[in-house]
C-alpha atoms as one frame of an Amber mdcrd trajectory, in Angstrom:
protein
  35.939  19.749 -35.175  38.376  17.079 -34.021  37.949  13.579 -35.416  37.395
  12.059 -31.927  34.707  14.611 -31.101  33.014  14.025 -34.460  33.029  10.282
 -33.821  31.541  10.833 -30.356  28.721  12.960 -31.783  28.089  10.400 -34.563
  27.931   7.468 -32.113  25.639   9.392 -29.790  23.317  10.405 -32.630  23.136
   6.861 -33.963  22.425   5.505 -30.471  19.744   8.139 -29.883  18.146   7.384
 -33.244  18.148   3.678 -32.400  16.553   4.341 -29.031  13.902   6.612 -30.538
  13.061   3.938 -33.076  12.471   1.477 -30.240  10.409   3.859 -28.096   6.835
   4.203 -29.236   4.117   5.536 -26.967   1.810   2.690 -25.918  -1.121   2.200
 -28.288  -3.523   1.619 -25.387  -3.859   3.384 -22.047  -2.743   0.761 -19.522
  -5.211   2.107 -16.945  -8.022   1.107 -19.333  -6.552  -1.998 -20.979  -3.255
  -3.369 -19.685  -3.368  -6.754 -21.412  -0.856  -5.953 -24.197   1.931  -5.066
 -21.774   3.870  -8.221 -20.910   7.165  -8.211 -19.059  10.293  -9.407 -20.860
  14.039  -9.539 -20.291  16.148  -9.156 -23.436  19.899  -9.687 -23.714  22.147
  -8.280 -26.420  25.817  -8.957 -25.764  26.754  -7.038 -22.663  23.374  -5.210
 -22.507  20.340  -6.472 -20.565  16.957  -4.728 -20.654  13.839  -5.143 -18.547
  10.729  -3.895 -20.316   6.971  -4.356 -20.476   6.045  -1.702 -23.026   5.338
   0.797 -20.255   8.804   1.137 -18.742  12.283  -0.037 -19.593  15.410  -0.315
 -17.470  18.689  -1.266 -19.089  22.003  -2.484 -17.677  25.507  -3.066 -18.970
  27.500  -5.839 -17.276  30.978  -4.411 -17.964  33.099  -3.134 -16.289  30.502
  -4.065 -13.639  26.714  -4.007 -13.577  25.651  -0.430 -14.250  22.193   0.941
 -14.956  22.441   2.899 -18.214  18.826   3.740 -19.038  15.557   4.017 -17.095
  12.565   5.315 -19.028   8.868   5.808 -18.798   7.683   4.575 -22.189   4.300
   6.263 -21.774   5.664   9.788 -21.342   9.111   9.204 -22.824  10.742  10.610
 -19.682  14.298   9.541 -18.877  14.761   8.989 -15.152  18.523   8.523 -15.147
  21.147  11.260 -15.463  24.252   9.501 -14.129  25.709   6.125 -13.196  25.605
   5.179  -9.526  26.190   1.898  -7.665  23.363  -0.627  -7.801  23.327  -0.797
  -4.009  25.506  -0.198  -0.971  26.029  -2.166   2.210  27.790  -1.295   5.441
  29.620  -4.261   6.932  31.859  -4.209  10.002  31.834  -0.406   9.911  32.829
   0.034   6.247  30.776   0.893   3.144  30.958  -1.360   0.092  29.433  -0.654
  -3.308  27.459  -3.283  -5.187  28.014  -2.851  -8.912  28.345   0.583 -10.456
  31.390   2.309 -11.900  33.150   5.658 -11.622  34.566   8.125 -14.133  31.505
   9.965 -15.451  32.641  13.592 -15.380  29.393  15.275 -16.457  26.621  14.237
 -14.089  23.736  16.139 -15.722  23.213  13.511 -18.421  24.695  10.234 -19.604
  25.949   9.563 -23.108  26.418   5.941 -24.226  29.831   6.758 -25.683  31.098
   7.459 -22.174  30.334   3.999 -20.836  33.531   2.315 -22.049  35.568   4.879
 -20.111  34.099   3.953 -16.725  36.007   1.887 -14.154  34.901  -0.447 -11.366
  36.143   0.244  -7.851  38.824  -1.954  -6.306  36.692  -2.908  -3.296  33.320
  -3.020  -5.082  31.276  -6.203  -5.215  31.691  -7.500  -8.785  29.226  -9.051
 -11.189  29.364 -12.859 -11.087  26.387 -13.812 -13.251  22.649 -13.408 -13.607
  19.470 -15.424 -14.054  15.968 -14.747 -15.370  12.843 -16.409 -13.965   9.158
 -15.744 -13.564   8.064 -13.713 -10.557   7.559 -15.812  -7.439   4.656 -14.726
  -5.196   5.892 -12.868  -2.125   3.166 -14.446   0.028   1.387 -17.752  -0.545
  -2.014 -16.080  -0.461  -5.160 -17.607  -1.876  -8.446 -15.717  -1.974 -10.792
 -16.940   0.738 -13.301 -14.086   0.914 -14.958 -12.028  -1.792 -12.317 -10.086
  -3.716 -12.045  -8.175  -6.971  -8.651  -9.651  -7.887  -7.982 -13.276  -6.884
  -4.743 -13.510  -8.893  -1.121 -13.163  -7.845   1.058 -10.824  -9.958   2.916
 -12.103 -12.993   6.046 -10.876 -14.735   9.767 -11.480 -14.924  12.534 -11.523
 -12.343  16.149 -10.590 -13.154  18.720 -11.470 -10.480  22.313 -10.206 -10.576
  24.866 -12.085  -8.454  27.936 -10.386  -6.985  31.091 -11.509  -5.206  33.229
  -9.489  -2.829  36.640  -8.285  -4.021  37.749  -7.036  -0.602  39.703  -9.842
   1.127  38.014  -9.148   4.469  34.602  -9.951   2.908  35.566 -13.090   1.041
  32.591 -15.453   1.039  29.954 -12.712   1.421  27.572 -13.112  -1.522  25.052
 -10.530  -2.705  22.133 -10.887  -5.087  20.190  -7.902  -6.408  16.658  -8.812
  -7.459  14.628  -6.860 -10.018  10.990  -7.830 -10.594   9.079  -6.272 -13.482
   5.323  -6.795 -13.527   2.923  -7.406 -16.369   0.509  -4.626 -17.226   1.818
  -1.818 -15.013   4.868   0.520 -15.124   6.247  -0.978 -11.925   9.531  -2.484
 -10.750  10.438  -4.069  -7.441  13.995  -4.207  -6.143  15.519  -5.970  -3.156
  18.783  -7.498  -1.945  19.653 -10.945  -0.711  22.881 -11.391   1.267  24.388
 -14.743   2.263  27.274 -15.027   4.678  29.510 -17.830   3.453  32.635 -16.278
   4.951  32.787 -18.822   7.752  32.677 -16.144  10.440  30.083 -13.702  11.797
  29.831 -10.225  10.310  28.035  -7.080  11.479  25.603  -5.840   8.839  24.922
  -2.257   9.839  22.972  -0.958   6.840  21.642  -1.928   3.397  20.885   0.677
   0.721  18.959  -1.256  -1.888  18.444   1.499  -4.456  20.599   4.437  -5.583
  19.388   6.525  -8.521  20.780   9.779  -9.891  17.640  11.378 -11.324  17.046
  14.571 -13.287  15.948  17.487 -11.144  12.314  18.589 -11.027  12.925  22.342
 -11.034  15.568  24.948 -11.789  16.194  26.773  -8.527  19.340  28.833  -8.069
  18.909  28.861  -4.299  16.764  26.760  -1.991  17.197  23.920   0.452  16.650
  20.248  -0.296  13.682  20.109   2.084  11.811  22.908   0.275  12.458  21.964
  -3.357  10.328  19.609  -5.426  11.435  15.995  -5.704  11.066  14.354  -9.137
   7.410  13.574  -9.847   8.083  10.854 -12.425   8.785   8.057  -9.946   6.719
   7.025  -6.923   8.491   4.940  -4.287   6.949   2.661  -1.713   8.498  -0.133
   0.312   7.377  -2.775   2.771   9.067  -0.731   5.485   6.174   1.632   6.217
   4.493   2.031   9.584   3.733   4.539  12.407  -0.040   4.939  12.370  -0.266
   7.737   9.764  -2.720   5.647   7.699  -1.209   7.204   4.575   1.602   5.712
   2.531   3.971   8.660   2.137   3.698   9.623   5.809   4.187   6.020   6.919
   7.273   5.581   4.736  10.487   4.836   6.600  12.889   4.267   3.718  12.731
   6.806   0.861  15.427   9.474   0.962  15.832  12.277  -1.588  19.324  13.684
  -1.217  21.688  16.199  -2.737  24.517  15.162  -5.065  27.705  17.188  -4.683
  29.307  15.339  -7.616  26.698  16.979  -9.871  28.634  20.232 -10.222  26.744
  21.558 -13.259  23.385  21.781 -11.496  21.734  25.201 -11.340  21.563  25.372
  -7.546  24.618  27.271  -6.342  24.888  25.299  -3.121  24.255  21.909  -4.761
  21.021  21.507  -2.765  18.862  20.048  -5.528  17.091  16.826  -4.397  18.220
  14.658  -7.296  19.749  11.590  -5.671  17.399   8.846  -4.518  18.512   6.345
  -1.897  16.324   3.702  -0.271  17.236   2.320   3.143  15.638   1.979   6.600
  15.706   5.199   8.647  16.896   3.155  11.604  19.842   1.054  10.355  19.498
  -2.718  10.133  22.167  -3.240  12.787  22.222  -7.046  12.880  24.924  -9.644
  13.398  24.951 -12.250  10.613  26.165 -15.646  11.719  28.136 -17.856   9.345
  25.736 -19.375   6.830  22.965 -16.886   7.606  20.855 -15.367   4.821  19.398
 -11.837   4.884  16.655 -10.203   2.799  16.400  -6.439   2.556  13.231  -4.409
   2.426  11.396  -4.544  -0.917  11.128  -1.319  -2.855   8.394  -0.733  -5.438
   9.074   1.875  -8.106   5.991   3.068  -9.978   6.619   5.358 -12.941   4.187
   8.281 -13.121   3.388   9.870 -16.489   2.006  13.266 -15.438   0.788  15.589
 -12.725  -2.916  14.715 -12.722  -3.885  13.744  -9.176  -6.676  11.392 -10.173
  -4.597   9.549 -12.755  -1.657   9.216 -10.381  -3.981   7.944  -7.681  -5.430
   5.386 -10.089  -1.891   4.214 -10.866  -1.075   3.759  -7.175  -4.351   1.926
  -6.573  -3.562  -0.381  -9.500  -0.197  -1.058  -7.885  -1.869  -2.298  -4.689
  -4.379  -4.391  -6.634  -1.454  -5.975  -8.524   1.232  -6.671  -5.938  -1.012
  -7.026  -2.861  -4.165  -8.646  -4.257  -5.264  -9.633  -0.750  -6.183  -5.959
  -0.299  -9.053  -6.497  -2.753 -10.782  -8.866  -0.317 -13.701  -6.958   1.175
 -16.048  -8.979   3.420 -19.116  -7.294   4.942 -18.734  -7.193   8.739 -20.036
  -5.557  11.892 -18.469  -4.893  15.311 -20.165  -6.509  18.302 -19.624  -5.035
  21.767 -20.205  -8.264  23.699 -18.766 -11.761  24.053 -21.804 -13.144  25.835
 -22.443 -16.369  23.876 -26.178 -15.695  23.675 -25.583 -12.228  22.214 -22.822
 -13.443  19.886 -25.042 -16.173  18.464 -27.903 -13.692  18.138 -25.768 -11.310
  16.053 -24.495 -14.212  13.950 -28.137 -15.048  13.256 -28.804 -11.417  12.303
 -25.829 -11.453   9.937 -27.068 -14.643   8.280 -30.564 -13.136   7.962 -29.423
  -9.848   6.399 -26.486 -10.973   4.248 -23.645  -9.758   6.457 -20.555 -11.945
   6.110 -18.637 -11.459   9.337 -18.644 -10.435  12.991 -15.675  -8.857  14.781
 -15.773  -9.008  18.570 -14.867  -5.390  19.121 -12.748  -3.474  21.618 -14.739
  -3.299  24.819 -16.453  -6.605  24.082 -14.485  -8.508  26.713 -12.552 -10.655
  24.248  -9.053 -11.590  25.419  -7.155 -13.440  22.694  -4.157 -13.707  25.017
  -6.154 -16.065  27.229  -5.294 -19.490  25.833  -6.845 -21.454  28.673  -8.881
 -24.487  27.685 -12.084 -22.842  28.934 -11.557 -19.674  26.880 -10.551 -21.590
  23.745 -13.591 -23.872  24.051 -15.934 -20.894  24.431 -14.778 -19.131  21.299
 -14.334 -22.286  19.239 -17.987 -23.068  19.907 -18.936 -19.578  18.722 -16.732
 -19.832  15.617 -18.213 -23.245  14.790 -21.689 -21.780  15.163 -20.791 -18.873
  12.860 -19.361 -21.220  10.257 -22.529 -23.314  10.262 -24.337 -20.083   9.424
 -21.687 -19.255   6.768 -20.565 -16.221   8.755 -16.952 -15.278   9.602 -15.963
 -14.642  13.209 -12.988 -12.659  14.412 -11.750 -10.451  17.194  -9.833  -7.415
  18.354  -6.466  -7.399  20.143  -4.417  -4.439  21.352  -0.625  -4.649  21.235
   1.399  -1.472  21.389  -0.354   1.358  23.219  -0.308  -0.281  26.633   2.078
  -0.848  29.518   3.134  -4.369  30.531   6.071  -4.148  32.950   9.507  -2.622
  33.401  10.979  -5.933  32.282   8.947  -6.209  29.078   8.395  -2.591  28.012
  10.486  -0.720  25.460  13.608   0.746  27.076  14.445   4.264  25.940  18.020
   4.627  24.597  18.062   8.168  26.008  17.196   7.289  29.607  17.809   3.572
  29.920  14.345   3.273  31.436  10.872   2.336  30.158   9.103   5.092  28.224
   9.763   7.326  25.247   8.010   4.993  22.793   5.614   6.036  20.035   2.714
   5.585  22.464   4.676   6.596  25.584   4.952   3.279  27.385   4.685   0.225
  25.169   5.794  -3.400  25.192   8.796  -4.547  23.188   7.802  -7.197  20.678
  11.162  -8.858  21.294  10.618  -9.142  25.052   9.479 -12.372  26.703   5.973
 -10.954  26.882   6.080  -9.843  23.230   7.220 -13.222  21.940   4.577 -14.882
  24.105   1.948 -12.485  22.713   2.708 -13.589  19.151   2.550 -17.260  20.123
  -0.744 -16.785  21.943  -2.392 -14.919  19.064  -1.345 -17.611  16.597  -2.515
 -20.362  18.926  -5.844 -18.698  19.739  -6.726 -18.130  16.087  -5.727 -21.634
  15.064  -7.426 -23.362  17.987 -10.710 -21.453  17.769 -10.980 -21.267  13.977
 -11.298 -17.460  13.986 -11.358 -15.932  10.502 -10.574 -12.257  11.214  -7.851
 -10.600  13.290  -8.105  -6.915  14.149  -4.724  -5.899  15.505  -4.825  -2.454
  17.092  -1.494  -0.800  17.759   0.752  -3.208  15.832   4.490  -2.646  16.111
   5.001   1.081  15.346   8.795   1.096  14.986   9.937   1.609  18.587  13.647
   1.042  19.218  14.559  -0.674  22.463  17.797  -0.420  24.399  17.251  -3.569
  26.472  20.060  -6.106  26.292  18.056  -8.840  28.019  15.108  -9.227  25.678
  15.415 -12.555  23.849  14.058 -11.204  20.553  16.910  -8.741  19.925  20.434
  -8.183  21.228  20.366  -4.425  21.856  19.317  -1.076  20.490  21.087  -1.541
  17.127  19.033  -4.479  15.908  15.877  -3.815  17.948  13.779  -2.206  15.228
  14.755  -4.649  12.496  14.178  -7.705  14.688  10.814  -6.456  15.985   9.723
  -5.582  12.469  10.500  -9.113  11.327   8.457 -10.505  14.197   5.429  -8.364
  13.317   5.703  -9.218   9.625   6.108 -12.874  10.479   2.731 -12.826  12.251
   1.020 -11.173   9.298   2.677 -13.468   6.765   1.501 -16.505   8.692  -2.066
 -15.241   9.060  -2.270 -14.155   5.423  -1.181 -17.557   4.166  -3.759 -19.243
   6.427  -6.531 -17.103   4.955  -7.057 -14.960   8.061  -8.384 -11.496   7.227
  -6.316  -8.797   8.996  -7.350  -5.263   9.953  -4.442  -3.176  11.245  -4.103
   0.613  11.570  -0.510   0.670  10.289   0.731   0.387   6.706   1.586  -3.321
   6.560  -0.250  -3.925   3.261   2.854  -5.233   1.480   3.309  -7.851   4.190
  -0.159  -9.339   4.262  -2.656  -7.052   5.992  -5.974  -6.432   4.255  -7.406
  -3.203   5.564  -6.518   0.032   7.327  -8.634   2.874   8.699 -10.001   5.283
   6.126  -8.588   8.176   8.082 -10.866   9.878  10.586 -10.900  11.597  13.977
 -12.462   9.198  16.475 -14.092  11.885  18.627 -16.066  13.046  15.585 -18.314
  10.035  16.119 -19.637  11.781  19.223 -20.954  14.634  17.064 -24.610  14.867
  15.984 -25.643  12.405  13.276 -26.231  15.133  10.671 -22.649  16.323  11.055
 -21.287  12.771  10.929 -22.972  12.213   7.562 -21.070  15.064   5.929 -17.793
  14.403   7.752 -17.892  10.727   6.757 -18.352  11.608   3.086 -15.409  13.993
   3.346 -13.352  11.176   4.890 -14.370   8.826   2.064 -13.563  11.414  -0.604
 -10.160  12.245   0.893  -9.238   8.680   1.819  -9.739   7.134  -1.621  -7.294
   9.184  -3.684  -4.551   6.611  -3.123  -6.315   3.711  -1.380  -8.847   1.433
  -3.052 -12.271   1.184  -1.342 -11.471  -2.312  -0.067  -8.305  -1.080   1.680
 -10.246   1.150   4.075 -12.683   0.850   6.936 -14.971   3.569   8.277 -16.992
   3.738  11.458 -20.680   3.921  12.433 -21.557   4.224  16.163 -24.725   2.174
  16.491 -24.329   2.549  20.260 -22.521   5.366  22.030 -18.818   5.797  21.273
 -16.565   8.565  22.609 -19.616  10.239  24.141 -22.213  12.331  22.363 -25.237
  10.588  23.781 -28.479  10.034  21.894 -27.788  12.775  19.327 -24.693  10.960
  18.064 -25.827   7.341  17.985 -28.344   5.273  16.042 -29.764   3.251  18.910
 -32.631   2.639  19.107 -32.239   1.855  15.415 -35.947   1.942  14.616 -36.042
   5.629  15.571 -33.254   6.663  13.217 -33.886   4.715  10.019 -33.174   7.703
   7.760 -29.705   8.249   9.232 -29.030   4.486   9.314 -29.900   4.180   5.636
 -27.876   7.243   4.652 -24.787   6.021   6.518 -25.037   2.594   4.901 -25.579
   4.089   1.445 -22.572   6.385   1.590 -20.241   3.685   2.903 -21.469   0.769
   0.788 -21.919   3.170  -2.127 -18.210   3.942  -1.847 -17.264   0.268  -1.542
 -15.937   1.016   1.963 -16.792  -1.311   4.840 -17.615   0.501   8.040 -17.364
  -0.877  11.558 -21.046  -0.892  12.524 -20.333  -1.018  16.249 -23.068  -1.916
  18.644 -25.207  -4.720  20.091 -27.283  -5.553  16.975 -27.936  -4.835  13.315
 -31.700  -4.500  13.656 -34.282  -4.145  16.381 -37.601  -4.333  14.467 -38.907
  -5.836  11.259 -38.700  -2.443   9.540 -35.052  -2.070  10.571 -34.335  -5.618
   9.419 -35.951  -4.892   6.050 -33.806  -1.768   5.648 -30.574  -3.663   6.373
 -31.516  -6.586   4.103 -32.426  -4.253   1.243 -29.214  -2.282   1.602 -26.994
  -5.384   1.631 -28.941  -6.877  -1.276 -28.375  -3.664  -3.253 -24.684  -3.636
  -2.378 -24.204  -7.251  -3.410 -26.041  -6.683  -6.685 -23.574  -3.924  -7.600
 -20.641  -5.218  -5.572 -18.275  -5.604  -8.504 -18.614  -2.036  -9.740 -18.751
  -0.573  -6.209 -15.348  -2.111  -5.469 -13.698  -0.522  -8.482 -11.704   2.678
  -8.164 -13.237   5.991  -7.213 -13.279   9.014  -9.499 -13.709  12.112  -7.352
 -16.545  14.354  -8.525 -17.219  16.909  -5.783 -16.195  16.961  -2.116 -18.906
  17.360   0.494 -19.176  20.920   1.849 -22.748  20.950   3.162 -23.723  23.696
   0.690 -24.348  21.855  -2.554 -24.334  18.350  -4.013 -21.344  16.073  -3.555
 -20.469  12.726  -5.064 -18.105  10.084  -6.286 -18.063   7.738  -9.245 -16.790
   4.170  -9.681 -15.448   3.191 -13.114 -14.469  -0.007 -14.903 -13.534  -0.713
 -18.502 -13.969  -4.462 -17.933 -17.336  -4.845 -16.202 -20.818  -4.714 -17.809
 -21.494  -1.673 -15.632 -18.990   0.903 -16.823 -19.651   3.352 -14.027 -21.727
   3.861 -10.903 -22.311   7.384  -9.673 -23.283   8.143  -6.059 -24.769  11.620
  -5.499 -25.782  13.289  -2.234 -27.755  16.384  -1.265 -27.079  17.738   2.253
 -29.469  20.696   1.895 -33.129  20.975   2.866 -34.358  21.494  -0.716 -34.088
  19.328  -3.857 -31.075  20.075  -6.065 -31.211  19.874  -9.869 -27.887  20.025
 -11.708 -26.420  19.140 -15.083 -23.293  17.149 -14.242 -20.319  16.480 -16.477
 -19.509  12.852 -15.670 -15.921  11.905 -16.702 -16.226   8.583 -18.549 -12.677
   8.250 -19.906 -11.547   5.502 -17.498 -14.754   3.568 -18.128 -13.411   2.784
 -21.590 -16.360   4.489 -23.311 -15.258   6.654 -26.232 -18.323   7.848 -28.144
 -21.465   7.287 -26.102 -22.805   5.560 -23.017 -26.195   4.532 -21.668 -27.026
   5.848 -18.201 -29.998   5.116 -15.978 -31.059   6.533 -12.637 -31.458   3.734
 -10.113 -33.458   0.928 -11.749 -35.055   3.235 -14.301 -34.836   3.200 -18.091
 -31.378   3.821 -19.561 -30.840   6.802 -21.854 -28.048   7.219 -24.395 -25.606
  10.101 -23.918 -22.949  11.248 -26.380 -19.562  12.024 -24.901 -17.876  15.365
 -25.497 -14.238  15.790 -26.512 -13.129  15.239 -22.921 -15.141  11.991 -22.640
 -17.734  13.657 -20.402 -21.396  12.646 -20.376 -23.634  15.605 -19.541 -26.483
  14.353 -17.384 -29.269  16.356 -15.740 -30.248  14.937 -12.367 -32.363  15.896
  -9.361 -31.205  14.853  -5.904 -33.912  14.853  -3.215 -33.626  17.096  -0.165
 -31.381  15.635   2.551 -31.126  12.525   0.401 -29.257  10.740  -2.327 -29.576
   9.125  -5.716 -27.398   6.905  -7.879 -26.787   6.343 -11.574 -25.489   3.357
 -13.515 -23.656   3.637 -16.837 -23.651   0.608 -19.155
């Protein structure tokens, strides 16, 4: 063996031994106790490492900033196989790399001994310094309503500064921000660009993450669209929308690509999806004036340590609780179908009597938040003042996108040059005169009336607009980016004022509180017995990745989408069993439903039912707002149920069980107690009965025999 090769092997072995000595699996499961895992930035000569005991990401700052190591410290998985640029921007029609270096011949893996051989590109943006600070809150949110997490995230922020080498970009400054959070294997990355060149530049696109990852499978043939992407990293950004009500389907920025420079991959046609790039599907396309500052989308990278669906869902739910704590607000509200002041005050009184915390003036109620006349403002300010005296929130519904305004103000199709072709067919452009006025009116109405809740149906869904006369954008190139900023600006403003926001698009990262659980609206015209089972299926399916507080369901107190008397609960006194069951399965899941109708109760017996249900929910509110463990999906044939768990609360678990059949069901259930923090035994009681001790088996299951009444439910509490 040649001396140089022997030295290379020796250096690599020593480095690997050093790394292995540093990497120890976490002593505690962070999903049970995350307190030990604090973010830190360590510097050792030309090496900088971000770590919190759950993940680590390391950089070398010569010959430029290059990412050299990215690991999941829970599983030990290495997520990096090759050096790539830290980011890429397209300016004035040309691509420029931010950081990175070239010269790595073997792209299947990266050896530390190769790093000194790498070279920076002549036109690449070059490292100019870095700084370390604490994480600054993205939004200035303060908890106003009940919430399970009133705290903003903590951690460390590492910011790399870069200067342009290309003469034509002199004065264009780039900062790459990395935020690492305490207590969760999560990083955030985003770019900041400042134009100090003294002249305008066209910023066509910003790629804020480029990662060469190991492949997930060994496939000799197969296309990139059919092969598995790496499971070990979950990506989400604040550039997600389009009404899917699910994160991965709403995503507009995550791109798994092939890497033709990786010539030793198994796939003969180099079609393995092993190159991650993050950028908006529709390019940014803006003109930056001299002195202007730009912020890219924010990407969140959550490291996943296995294939278990429940565990991975718990990790994603913890991510939302951490970085978007406003999503843990969960006020109890109903939907009123009238704006008649007498009826509004009557329902406010009913809310105060029963423990409800808010009223939303629903679609079809007659509310027009675009009417900022003195008469309209005075009317709704009086109602909001009345609600506040009763300690009840008041809010309202407003439709934006799925409507037609005018040829002048609607989205102009790039294909035809005429209105139409939008996500909802015809739709207004948020950058039109009407759209800008809409935003101003909504802000004014909410501020002037003192409304507490804003339900924004059809928020901006990503339509591009070819108009060149709309004041909010210059043309088709910048139309999506500019409209997106306008929509986010509204939500940022409302969030920081303490306004609770329901919106059926995925704007959680930019301040919204709740989205629909996921349901088919016409199903609420089906018979009540069918709705009960369908709703529990919706709850079961909709809480794998969303927390209970992030979702709303629906209960048609009065007729909705047809169906007549068989589908609705009015008159309430005649359908108390169904009313109770619907409330139990929603409140028992921690999910607020839109109880839409003219009233919450019609008789003393109905009032007693509602009061008892809300009293029960509030008694167990803390545990009912913890994450869901999925026990058995409703199928109408046998029992179904879910379980809430917490390792921090006095109640370690709450189990909700349902029987859709016409006979009692007795079963011995294996209740998974691992995420409750219990290790040896647990005490479980049925309802308010006497608790009994149960030993846990090797898989942390408590085996409990329970009888569920016919067409009914029961619940258990573990302490």
